[in-house]
Structures are given as C-alpha cells and as structure tokens.
C-alpha positions as CSV (number, residue, x, y, z in Angstrom):
1,E,102.0,2.1,-53.0
2,D,102.7,5.1,-55.2
3,V,99.1,5.2,-56.5
4,A,97.7,5.0,-52.9
5,M,100.1,7.8,-51.8
6,A,99.1,10.0,-54.7
7,L,95.4,9.6,-54.1
8,D,95.9,10.0,-50.4
9,A,97.8,13.3,-50.9
10,Y,94.9,14.7,-52.9
11,A,92.5,13.6,-50.2
12,A,94.6,15.1,-47.4
13,L,94.8,18.5,-49.3
14,G,91.0,18.4,-49.9
15,E,91.5,18.6,-53.6
16,T,90.0,16.5,-56.4
17,P,92.3,15.4,-59.2
18,G,91.4,16.5,-62.7
19,E,89.6,14.1,-65.0
20,A,92.8,13.2,-66.9
21,M,94.7,12.5,-63.7
22,L,91.8,10.4,-62.2
23,A,91.7,8.4,-65.4
24,A,95.5,7.9,-65.4
25,L,95.5,6.8,-61.8
26,G,92.5,4.5,-62.4
27,R,94.3,2.8,-65.3
28,R,97.3,2.3,-63.0
29,V,95.2,0.8,-60.3
30,E,93.8,-1.6,-62.8
31,E,97.3,-2.6,-63.9
32,V,98.9,-3.0,-60.4
33,A,95.9,-4.3,-58.4
34,P,96.8,-7.9,-59.0
35,S,100.1,-7.4,-57.1
36,M,98.9,-5.0,-54.4
37,G,99.2,-5.9,-50.7
38,A,96.4,-5.6,-48.2
39,R,97.5,-2.2,-46.9
40,D,98.0,-0.7,-50.4
41,L,94.5,-1.8,-51.4
42,A,93.0,-0.5,-48.2
43,D,94.8,2.9,-48.6
44,T,93.8,3.2,-52.3
45,L,90.1,2.5,-51.7
46,N,90.1,4.6,-48.6
47,A,91.6,7.5,-50.6
48,Y,88.9,7.1,-53.3
49,G,86.3,7.2,-50.6
50,R,87.7,10.3,-49.0
51,L,87.8,12.0,-52.4
52,G,84.3,10.9,-53.2
53,C,85.5,9.8,-56.6
54,R,84.4,6.4,-57.8
55,P,87.1,4.6,-59.9
56,S,86.2,2.8,-63.2
57,E,84.3,-0.5,-63.1
58,A,87.4,-2.3,-64.4
59,S,89.5,-0.9,-61.6
60,L,86.9,-1.9,-59.0
61,A,86.7,-5.4,-60.5
62,R,90.5,-5.9,-60.2
63,A,90.6,-4.4,-56.7
64,G,87.8,-6.7,-55.7
65,E,89.5,-9.8,-57.1
66,R,92.6,-8.9,-55.2
67,L,90.8,-8.1,-52.0
68,A,89.3,-11.6,-51.9
69,K,92.8,-13.0,-51.9
70,V,94.5,-10.7,-49.4
71,A,91.7,-9.8,-47.0
72,F,92.9,-12.3,-44.4
73,R,96.1,-10.2,-44.0
74,M,94.3,-6.9,-43.2
75,N,94.5,-5.4,-39.8
76,A,91.6,-3.8,-37.9
77,R,92.1,-0.3,-39.5
78,N,92.6,-1.7,-43.0
79,T,89.4,-3.7,-42.7
80,S,87.3,-0.8,-41.4
81,S,88.7,1.5,-44.1
82,V,87.9,-0.9,-46.9
83,I,84.3,-1.7,-45.7
84,N,83.7,2.1,-45.2
85,A,85.1,2.8,-48.7
86,F,82.7,0.3,-50.3
87,A,79.7,2.1,-48.6
88,T,81.0,5.6,-49.4
89,L,81.6,4.7,-53.1
90,A,78.2,2.9,-53.3
91,W,80.1,-0.1,-54.6
92,Q,78.2,-3.2,-53.9
93,P,80.6,-6.1,-53.4
94,S,79.8,-9.7,-54.5
95,D,78.2,-11.9,-51.9
96,E,81.4,-13.9,-51.7
97,L,83.5,-10.7,-51.1
98,L,81.0,-9.3,-48.6
99,A,81.2,-12.6,-46.7
100,I,85.0,-12.5,-46.7
101,L,85.2,-8.9,-45.5
102,G,82.6,-9.7,-42.8
103,K,84.6,-12.7,-41.6
104,R,87.8,-10.6,-41.5
105,A,86.0,-7.9,-39.6
106,E,84.8,-10.4,-37.1
107,Q,88.3,-11.8,-36.6
108,V,89.9,-8.4,-36.0
109,A,87.0,-6.9,-34.0
110,P,88.8,-7.4,-30.6
111,R,91.6,-5.1,-31.8
112,M,89.3,-2.4,-33.3
113,S,89.2,1.2,-32.0
114,S,85.9,2.9,-31.3
115,E,86.2,4.6,-34.7
116,D,86.8,1.3,-36.5
117,V,83.8,-0.3,-34.8
118,A,81.5,2.6,-35.7
119,L,82.8,2.7,-39.3
120,V,82.4,-1.0,-39.9
121,L,78.9,-1.2,-38.3
122,I,77.4,1.8,-40.2
123,A,79.1,0.8,-43.5
124,Y,78.3,-2.9,-43.2
125,A,74.7,-2.0,-42.4
126,K,74.3,0.1,-45.7
127,L,76.0,-2.6,-47.8
128,W,74.1,-5.5,-46.2
129,R,70.7,-3.7,-46.7
130,Q,71.4,-3.2,-50.4
131,H,72.8,-6.7,-50.8
132,E,69.7,-8.2,-49.3
133,V,67.5,-6.1,-51.6
134,D,69.6,-7.2,-54.7
135,L,69.4,-10.9,-53.7
136,M,65.6,-10.8,-53.2
137,S,65.1,-8.9,-56.5
138,A,67.1,-11.5,-58.3
139,M,65.0,-14.3,-56.7
140,Q,61.8,-12.5,-57.7
141,G,62.9,-11.5,-61.2
142,G,61.9,-14.7,-63.1
143,K,58.4,-14.4,-64.5
144,D,58.0,-18.1,-65.2
145,M,59.4,-20.2,-62.4
146,L,58.9,-23.4,-64.4
147,A,60.7,-22.3,-67.5
148,D,64.0,-23.9,-68.5
149,G,63.2,-27.2,-66.8
150,G,62.5,-25.4,-63.5
151,A,65.9,-23.6,-63.4
152,N,64.3,-20.5,-61.9
153,V,62.9,-22.6,-59.0
154,L,66.4,-24.0,-58.3
155,G,67.8,-20.5,-58.6
156,A,65.3,-19.2,-56.1
157,Y,66.1,-21.9,-53.6
158,A,69.9,-21.3,-54.1
159,T,69.3,-17.6,-53.5
160,V,67.4,-18.2,-50.3
161,W,70.1,-20.6,-49.1
162,K,72.8,-18.0,-49.9
163,L,70.8,-15.3,-48.1
164,N,70.5,-17.5,-45.0
165,Q,74.2,-18.3,-45.0
166,L,75.0,-14.6,-45.2
167,K,72.6,-13.8,-42.4
168,E,74.3,-16.4,-40.2
169,A,77.7,-14.8,-41.0
170,E,76.2,-11.4,-40.2
171,Q,74.9,-12.5,-36.8
172,S,78.4,-13.8,-35.9
173,L,80.0,-10.5,-37.0
174,L,77.4,-8.4,-35.1
175,G,78.1,-10.4,-32.0
176,A,81.8,-9.7,-32.2
177,L,81.3,-6.0,-32.9
178,A,78.7,-5.7,-30.1
179,R,81.1,-7.2,-27.6
180,R,83.9,-4.8,-28.7
181,A,81.5,-1.8,-28.7
182,T,80.3,-2.6,-25.2
183,D,83.9,-2.8,-24.0
184,L,84.7,0.6,-25.6
185,Y,81.5,2.5,-24.7
186,P,82.8,3.9,-21.4
187,H,85.3,6.1,-23.4
188,M,83.6,6.3,-26.8
189,P,82.7,9.7,-28.3
190,A,79.1,10.6,-28.8
191,T,79.1,10.5,-32.6
192,E,80.6,7.0,-32.7
193,I,78.0,5.7,-30.2
194,A,75.2,7.2,-32.3
195,S,76.7,5.5,-35.4
196,T,76.8,2.1,-33.7
197,L,73.1,2.3,-32.7
198,D,72.1,3.7,-36.0
199,A,73.7,0.8,-37.8
200,Y,71.7,-1.7,-35.8
201,A,68.6,0.3,-36.6
202,L,69.4,0.2,-40.3
203,L,69.9,-3.6,-40.1
204,G,66.6,-4.1,-38.3
205,R,68.5,-5.8,-35.4
206,R,68.2,-5.1,-31.7
207,P,71.4,-4.8,-29.7
208,T,71.8,-6.8,-26.5
209,D,70.5,-5.3,-23.3
210,L,74.0,-5.1,-22.0
211,M,75.1,-3.1,-25.1
212,L,72.2,-0.8,-24.8
213,S,72.7,-0.2,-21.1
214,A,76.4,0.6,-21.7
215,A,75.6,2.9,-24.6
216,G,72.9,4.7,-22.5
217,E,75.2,5.3,-19.6
218,R,77.9,6.8,-21.8
219,L,75.4,9.0,-23.7
220,E,74.2,10.5,-20.5
221,E,77.8,11.7,-19.9
222,V,78.5,13.0,-23.5
223,A,75.0,14.2,-24.6
224,A,76.2,17.8,-24.4
225,D,78.7,17.0,-27.2
226,M,76.2,15.4,-29.6
227,R,75.6,16.9,-33.0
228,A,72.0,17.5,-34.2
229,H,72.2,14.4,-36.5
230,D,73.5,12.3,-33.7
231,V,70.6,13.2,-31.3
232,A,68.0,12.5,-34.0
233,R,69.4,9.1,-35.1
234,T,69.9,8.0,-31.5
235,L,66.3,8.7,-30.6
236,N,65.2,7.0,-33.8
237,A,67.4,4.0,-33.0
238,F,65.8,3.5,-29.6
239,A,62.4,3.7,-31.2
240,K,63.4,1.1,-33.8
241,F,64.6,-1.2,-31.0
242,D,61.3,-0.7,-29.2
243,R,63.4,0.2,-26.1
244,R,62.4,3.3,-24.1
245,P,65.5,5.3,-23.0
246,G,65.9,5.7,-19.2
247,K,64.3,8.8,-17.7
248,A,67.7,10.5,-17.2
249,L,68.9,9.7,-20.7
250,L,65.6,10.8,-22.3
251,A,65.8,14.1,-20.5
252,V,69.4,14.9,-21.6
253,L,68.5,13.9,-25.2
254,E,65.5,16.1,-25.3
255,R,67.5,19.0,-23.8
256,R,70.2,18.5,-26.4
257,L,67.7,18.3,-29.2
258,G,66.4,21.7,-28.2
259,E,69.9,23.1,-28.2
260,V,70.7,21.9,-31.7
261,V,67.3,22.1,-33.4
262,E,68.5,24.8,-35.8
263,D,71.1,22.3,-37.2
264,L,68.7,19.5,-37.9
265,G,68.4,18.3,-41.4
266,P,65.3,17.1,-43.2
267,Q,65.7,13.5,-42.2
268,D,66.6,14.5,-38.6
269,V,63.4,16.5,-38.2
270,A,61.3,13.6,-39.5
271,Q,63.1,11.1,-37.2
272,S,62.7,13.3,-34.2
273,F,58.9,13.5,-34.7
274,E,58.7,9.8,-35.3
275,A,60.7,9.1,-32.1
276,F,58.2,11.2,-30.1
277,E,55.4,9.3,-31.8
278,W,56.9,6.0,-30.6
279,L,57.5,7.5,-27.1
280,Q,53.8,8.5,-27.1
281,K,54.8,11.8,-25.6
282,L,54.8,15.4,-26.8
283,P,58.0,17.4,-26.4
284,D,57.7,20.6,-24.4
285,D,56.0,23.5,-26.0
286,G,59.2,25.3,-26.9
287,L,60.8,22.3,-28.5
288,L,57.6,21.4,-30.3
289,R,57.3,24.9,-31.9
290,A,61.0,24.8,-32.9
291,L,60.7,21.4,-34.5
292,A,57.5,22.4,-36.4
293,F,59.1,25.6,-37.6
294,K,62.2,23.7,-38.7
295,A,60.1,21.1,-40.4
296,Q,58.4,23.8,-42.5
297,H,61.7,25.1,-43.7
298,V,63.5,21.8,-44.5
299,A,60.5,20.0,-46.0
300,G,61.8,20.7,-49.4
301,G,64.7,18.3,-48.8
302,M,62.8,15.4,-47.4
303,A,62.7,12.0,-48.9
304,A,59.4,10.1,-49.6
305,D,59.6,8.2,-46.3
306,D,60.5,11.3,-44.3
307,V,57.4,13.2,-45.6
308,A,55.1,10.2,-45.0
309,G,56.6,9.4,-41.6
310,L,56.3,13.0,-40.4
311,L,52.7,13.2,-41.5
312,R,52.0,9.9,-39.6
313,A,53.8,11.1,-36.5
314,L,51.9,14.4,-36.4
315,A,48.6,12.5,-36.7
316,A,49.6,9.9,-34.0
317,L,50.5,12.7,-31.7
318,H,47.2,14.4,-32.4
319,L,49.0,17.5,-33.7
320,A,47.2,19.5,-36.4
321,P,49.9,20.9,-38.7
322,S,49.8,24.6,-39.4
323,A,48.7,25.6,-42.9
324,A,52.2,26.6,-43.7
325,L,53.7,23.3,-42.6
326,L,51.1,21.3,-44.4
327,Q,51.6,23.3,-47.6
328,A,55.3,22.7,-47.4
329,L,54.9,18.9,-46.9
330,E,52.3,18.8,-49.7
331,R,54.7,20.6,-52.1
332,R,57.4,18.0,-51.3
333,A,55.0,15.1,-51.5
334,L,54.1,16.2,-55.1
335,N,57.7,15.6,-56.0
336,V,58.4,12.4,-54.1
337,S,55.1,10.6,-54.4
338,V,56.5,8.5,-57.2
339,A,59.1,7.0,-54.8
340,M,56.6,6.2,-52.0
341,N,56.3,2.6,-51.0
342,T,53.3,0.8,-49.6
343,Q,54.0,2.0,-46.0
344,D,54.5,5.6,-47.2
345,I,51.2,5.6,-49.1
346,A,49.3,4.1,-46.1
347,D,51.0,6.6,-43.7
348,A,50.0,9.6,-46.0
349,F,46.4,8.5,-46.4
350,G,46.1,7.6,-42.7
351,A,47.4,11.0,-41.6
352,Y,45.0,13.0,-43.8
353,A,42.1,10.9,-42.5
354,A,43.2,11.6,-38.9
355,F,43.5,15.4,-39.7
356,G,40.0,15.2,-41.3
357,R,41.5,17.0,-44.3
358,I,41.4,15.9,-48.0
359,P,44.7,16.3,-49.7
360,A,44.9,19.0,-52.4
361,A,43.5,17.7,-55.7
362,P,46.9,17.4,-57.5
363,L,48.4,15.5,-54.5
364,L,45.4,13.3,-54.1
365,G,45.6,12.4,-57.8
366,L,49.3,11.4,-57.5
367,L,48.8,9.5,-54.3
368,E,45.9,7.6,-55.9
369,R,48.0,6.8,-58.9
370,R,50.9,5.6,-56.8
371,A,48.5,3.5,-54.6
372,E,47.3,1.7,-57.8
373,Q,50.9,0.9,-58.6
374,V,52.0,-0.4,-55.2
375,G,48.6,-1.8,-54.1
376,P,49.3,-5.3,-55.3
377,S,52.2,-5.6,-52.7
378,M,50.4,-3.9,-49.7
379,D,50.2,-5.9,-46.5
380,A,46.9,-6.3,-44.6
381,T,47.5,-3.2,-42.4
382,S,48.4,-0.9,-45.3
383,V,45.4,-1.9,-47.5
384,T,43.1,-1.5,-44.5
385,T,44.5,2.0,-43.8
386,V,44.0,3.2,-47.3
387,L,40.4,1.9,-47.6
388,D,39.5,3.2,-44.2
389,S,41.0,6.6,-45.0
390,Y,38.9,7.0,-48.1
391,M,35.8,6.1,-46.1
392,K,36.6,8.5,-43.3
393,L,37.3,11.4,-45.8
394,G,34.1,10.7,-47.6
395,Q,36.0,10.4,-50.8
396,Q,35.3,8.1,-53.8
397,P,38.4,6.3,-55.1
398,G,38.6,5.6,-58.8
399,G,37.1,2.3,-59.9
400,S,40.5,1.0,-60.8
401,L,42.0,1.8,-57.4
402,L,39.1,0.3,-55.6
403,A,39.5,-2.9,-57.7
404,V,43.2,-3.1,-56.9
405,L,42.7,-2.5,-53.2
406,G,39.8,-5.0,-53.2
407,K,41.8,-7.7,-54.8
408,R,44.7,-7.1,-52.5
409,A,42.4,-7.2,-49.5
410,E,41.0,-10.5,-50.7
411,E,44.5,-11.9,-50.9
412,A,45.5,-10.6,-47.5
413,A,42.3,-11.5,-45.7
414,P,43.7,-14.7,-44.1
415,E,46.2,-12.7,-42.2
416,M,43.9,-9.9,-41.1
417,T,43.1,-9.1,-37.4
418,A,39.6,-8.7,-36.2
419,H,40.1,-4.9,-36.4
420,E,41.3,-5.1,-39.9
421,V,38.6,-7.3,-41.2
422,A,35.9,-5.1,-39.6
423,R,37.4,-1.9,-41.0
424,V,38.0,-3.4,-44.5
425,I,34.5,-4.8,-44.8
426,I,32.7,-1.6,-43.7
427,A,35.0,0.6,-45.8
428,Y,34.6,-1.5,-48.9
429,A,30.8,-1.6,-48.5
430,T,30.7,2.2,-48.1
431,L,33.0,2.9,-51.0
432,W,31.4,0.3,-53.2
433,E,28.0,1.9,-52.6
434,K,29.4,5.2,-53.9
435,V,31.2,3.7,-56.9
436,G,28.3,1.4,-57.8
437,K,25.9,4.3,-57.7
438,S,28.2,6.3,-59.9
439,L,28.5,3.5,-62.5
440,L,24.7,3.0,-62.5
441,A,24.2,6.7,-63.0
442,S,26.6,6.7,-65.9
443,L,24.6,3.9,-67.6
444,S,21.4,6.1,-67.6
445,G,23.0,9.5,-67.9
446,P,24.0,11.6,-71.0
447,G,26.2,9.7,-73.4
448,A,25.0,6.4,-72.1
449,N,24.6,5.0,-75.6
450,R,28.2,5.7,-76.4
451,S,29.8,4.3,-73.3
452,G,27.1,2.1,-71.8
453,S,28.6,-1.1,-72.9
454,A,32.0,-0.3,-71.3
455,Q,30.3,0.9,-68.1
456,A,28.2,-2.2,-67.9
457,I,31.3,-4.4,-68.2
458,Q,33.1,-2.4,-65.6
459,L,30.1,-2.7,-63.2
460,A,29.9,-6.5,-63.8
461,L,33.6,-6.8,-63.1
462,M,33.4,-4.7,-59.9
463,E,30.5,-6.8,-58.7
464,Q,32.5,-10.0,-59.3
465,L,35.5,-8.6,-57.4
466,G,33.2,-7.5,-54.6
467,R,31.7,-11.0,-54.3
468,S,35.2,-12.6,-54.2
469,L,36.4,-10.1,-51.6
470,L,33.3,-10.7,-49.4
471,A,33.8,-14.4,-49.6
472,A,37.4,-14.1,-48.4
473,L,36.5,-11.7,-45.6
474,S,33.6,-13.8,-44.5
475,T,35.9,-16.8,-44.0
476,R,38.1,-14.6,-41.9
477,V,35.1,-13.1,-40.0
478,E,34.1,-16.5,-38.8
479,K,37.6,-17.1,-37.3
480,V,38.2,-13.7,-35.7
481,A,34.6,-13.0,-34.5
482,P,35.5,-14.0,-30.9
483,N,38.0,-11.1,-30.9
484,M,35.8,-8.4,-32.3
485,S,35.0,-5.3,-30.2
486,P,31.5,-4.0,-29.9
487,K,32.2,-1.5,-32.7
488,H,33.7,-4.2,-34.9
489,V,30.5,-6.2,-34.6
490,A,28.3,-3.3,-35.4
491,D,30.5,-2.3,-38.4
492,T,30.4,-5.9,-39.8
493,F,26.7,-6.2,-39.5
494,E,26.2,-2.8,-41.2
495,A,28.6,-3.8,-44.0
496,Y,26.7,-6.9,-44.9
497,A,23.5,-4.8,-44.9
498,K,25.0,-2.1,-47.2
499,L,26.1,-4.8,-49.6
500,S,22.7,-6.5,-49.5
501,E,24.5,-9.8,-48.8
502,A,23.4,-12.1,-46.0
503,P,26.4,-13.9,-44.5
504,E,26.6,-17.7,-44.6
505,D,25.0,-19.5,-41.7
506,L,28.3,-20.3,-39.9
507,V,29.5,-16.7,-40.3
508,L,26.2,-15.4,-39.0
509,Q,26.2,-17.7,-36.1
510,A,29.8,-16.6,-35.1
511,M,28.7,-12.9,-35.3
512,V,25.5,-13.4,-33.4
513,Q,27.4,-15.3,-30.7
514,R,29.9,-12.4,-30.4
515,L,27.0,-9.9,-30.4
516,R,25.5,-11.7,-27.3
517,E,28.8,-11.4,-25.5
518,V,29.4,-7.6,-26.2
519,V,26.0,-6.1,-26.5
520,S,26.0,-4.9,-23.0
521,Q,29.2,-2.8,-23.8
522,M,27.8,-1.3,-27.1
523,S,27.1,2.4,-27.4
524,A,23.6,3.5,-28.2
525,A,24.7,4.3,-31.8
526,D,26.2,0.9,-32.3
527,V,23.1,-0.8,-30.9
528,A,20.9,1.1,-33.3
529,R,23.2,0.3,-36.3
530,T,23.3,-3.3,-35.4
531,V,19.5,-3.6,-35.0
532,D,18.9,-1.9,-38.3
533,A,21.4,-4.0,-40.1
534,Y,20.1,-7.2,-38.6
535,A,16.6,-6.4,-39.6
536,K,17.7,-5.8,-43.2
537,L,19.6,-9.1,-43.2
538,R,16.6,-10.9,-42.0
539,D,14.5,-9.4,-44.8
540,L,17.1,-10.5,-47.3
541,E,17.0,-14.0,-45.9
542,T,13.2,-14.1,-46.1
543,K,13.2,-12.9,-49.7
544,R,15.9,-15.5,-50.6
545,Q,13.8,-18.2,-49.1
546,Q,10.6,-17.0,-50.9
547,Q,12.5,-16.9,-54.2
548,E,13.8,-20.5,-53.6
549,L,10.2,-21.6,-52.9
550,R,8.8,-20.0,-56.1
551,H,11.7,-21.5,-58.1
552,H,10.9,-24.9,-56.6
553,R,7.2,-24.7,-57.4
554,G,7.9,-23.5,-60.9
555,S,10.2,-26.5,-61.5
556,S,7.6,-28.8,-60.2
C-alpha cells in the first residue's frame, strides 16, 4: 500500500521520481508483490502507467504472478486500471494472464463506468493485437516442422488451439462490453465513444447494429465537443466497419473536422483522407484545402502505413497532390520505407501509377528493395497491383524483383480473380519483354565476354520462371474466363501473343467462348488488339505443327 501511495503521489504531482528512487521502489515492489492485494496491485501498476515509467522485468514478473491469483477480487475500476496499465507500459501479459484479466473484465462489465469501458476496450485491443502477432510468430518460427520428432508440428497445432481459445474468450468479453457500452452511450462523453469504436476497429471486429446506432445517436449530440483525434478515429472506425454513418451524423462529423483541422496529428490526417476514400466522396473545397495543407506540414511525423494510406486515398479520390505535398510525402517515405508491409508497398506503387508519375529515383530504389523483401508474402491483390503499376508507369523492374513477383504470382494464382489474372498476365508479359530484351542486349553488348555467362544463366532462369508462372496463370484463366470483361479477354490474348506462347487447347477454348460472349461489348481498340493477338497465336500454332511434322518425318 505504501509503495502504491508513493508512486501515486508522484503521478498526481506530475513529477517523475529520480532513477535511484525508481530503482528503490521497484525493488520494494518485487519484495512485497507476493503479498499485495488486488487494489494495491492495481494502484501500483496504474501509477506506473500514469508516470510512463516501466518497472524492472523482475518487478513485472512478480506483479504478474500475483495478479493471476488475486484478479478474481478486482472491482470494475481496478480491472480497467490494470488492463490500461499493461497497454500503457507496453507490457505484454502471458496468454494465461491475458485470459484471466479478460474473464474478470467480462464479469465486472455490468458495473463499469463509461470511462472503464473505454479504457478496457482500447487497452485490450492493443494488447490482443500484439498477443495475436506474438502467437503467430511463435507458430511460424520453426524452420523445420519435422525436426525433433515433429515437435514443431505439435507446437504449431497447440498454438492454433490456444489462439482459438483466446478468440472465444475475446468474443465473450466484447459481448459483455458492447452491452454495457450500449447502455451507457446516451450519457457517454465524446472521447469515450470514440475510444470504444476505435477499439473495435483495432481488433478488426464490427460492433452490433444496436451498438452502432446508439453510438451514432449520441455522437450527433456531442460532436461539438469532439477533439480532432476523436473525429478522425471515429470516421476511420466507421470505414473499417464498412458502415456508412447516417446523413445527419456524417454532416456533423465533417463540420467538426473542419473546425478542428488545425489540431489534427499525422495519423489523424491520413485516417481522415482514408475515411473519405471509403465514403467515396470528396469533402467540401474548404475542408479539402485545409486537410491537404495540414498533410503537407505533418507528413514528417507519419508512420509507414499513414504515408502509403494517404497516397492510396488521394489516388482513389482522383486528387492529384500538389508538388509540395508530394515532396513532403516522398521525403517521409524515404525514411519509413523499410517499415512498409505488403499492403503499404502495393498502395504506394498503385498510387503513383494512378497519378501517372514515377517516384523520385531514390524513393523508387528503396520501394523496389522493400518490395523484393516482402514480395514472398504478398497476397494476390498486392502482387497484381505492383506488377500492374510498373507496366502503367512504363518502368522496368530489376530482374530480381520481377523474379520475386513472378514466383509469388505463380503461388497466388489459384486465388486470383478474373481481373487479377488478366492484369498479372499482361503486366508480366509486358515487363518480361523489357527485361528479356535488356538481358539479350547485354549478351551482345560491350563487356559481354566478361559477364556473358552470368547473363545467360540469368536469362535461362527468368525464362523458366516465366514458363512456371504462365502455366499457373493458364490453369486459372481456364476457370475464371467466364467472368472476364471484354478488356480482360483482350489483355489475356495480347499477353500470350507477347510471350509467344500459345495457350493449351482447353484454355484457348475457354477464352474463345468468352470472346464470343463479349465481343459485341468490346471497344474498337480491344477488338483490334484481340484480332492481332489471335492471328499471332494462330501463326505460332501453325509453326508448332510444322515443326512436329518435320520432327516426325526425320524420326521416320
């Protein structure tokens, strides 16, 4: 109790204890933690959270052990304080302790205040997201799943089971908190409503319609009290829920956003643009100018996903960024490209393709390097976007990047839509044409004697990768051909012609059947491309048959 009071006093005064005092208090926490009651533990951890000072690992371990034993005695405020402290201190509890705290939060939810509900939801969302990442990383960490008598396989199954158990517990907790939040919304402050919605967005969960309706009604009443961060994350949450706010609510949120635009932070600006992207509407001219101006000035503080998301939103809204804004975003992208994930890379390339602008050379080099690193884990949509963007920009990717994207496209082909298959096959054909010509030129150009062998090997490898990709895409073309648009059909025929590869009979039959169905809807340009490609493919087939005949006669 004395330790908790001492820490709480420092927190109340807004002062941070000196290192010696923090160390002494930490040692004392470690000593007395085994005998602490639920309230003392909650007060101690809450004080550390308010101070922003993380205790030693030994102190945290002792406190965690004790929490697991006394959590069932914690009241609503204690529970919310502890869970919030974990998130504030970036202290990831064990899966057992997280489950215990979640269960206790569920039990006391009916007695929570609006502040407690908001604290628990947003803190639990942050903890759960990190916990899920840690569990999946642990499952994927073993390089040889059959080593040690298959121990890694058993460990992976155990991890999946544990993750499913925790998800079931999470659903139960969210249900209890949702019911309590819905009861409290009629009198809940704006910031706490925004926190509850933000938590669901972070968890990737959609609240019930009843909960969203109650939140929306209250937000219409208190929108004038919303802080800039609250407006941005509320708009972002509705976008993540795929739920369009009512006309009246959207109007008050837009109006409030205009009033607080000067106070928006880097993430807030990006989320605001992304929300309008999802809404498929442009803000009024005044708000749009203010948001763009603010984006230019806060770009230096944006995270990787903020930069990429903002670029994607501008492109989707058909907004060409000013030179100043684009320069600010490019400067930031240079610093954060190393942290970009597959979605960020795809968003960045896709945006530049939509702008019709090639990224500055230093940025293009970094994006290409990062694309090589994350390419093996791209989904079908991301790899399609990157390949398509290079084609639209008329740029030639490095041979190694093209190989990475080609291999990944081959792996992802079975999940591709008709649109994705058509875009990948025409993009790869176009890009391979450029890379192939470059490699062939290097074989006959200056210095060919010194590097010819390496270039020849690279060309052979690229050709093999191309054949493997084409085989996988052809299998998919046969299945999705009935869903191809007129342009998809033209692109696919043209791609085979560019690659000088006639499709297998069943693939060609599927494409010709779809061509008959959509030819009346084709543009003049698509008709011309298709006729030209079909003629080339017929010539290829004729030559193939002639070669087979000559080979047969020679054998005879």
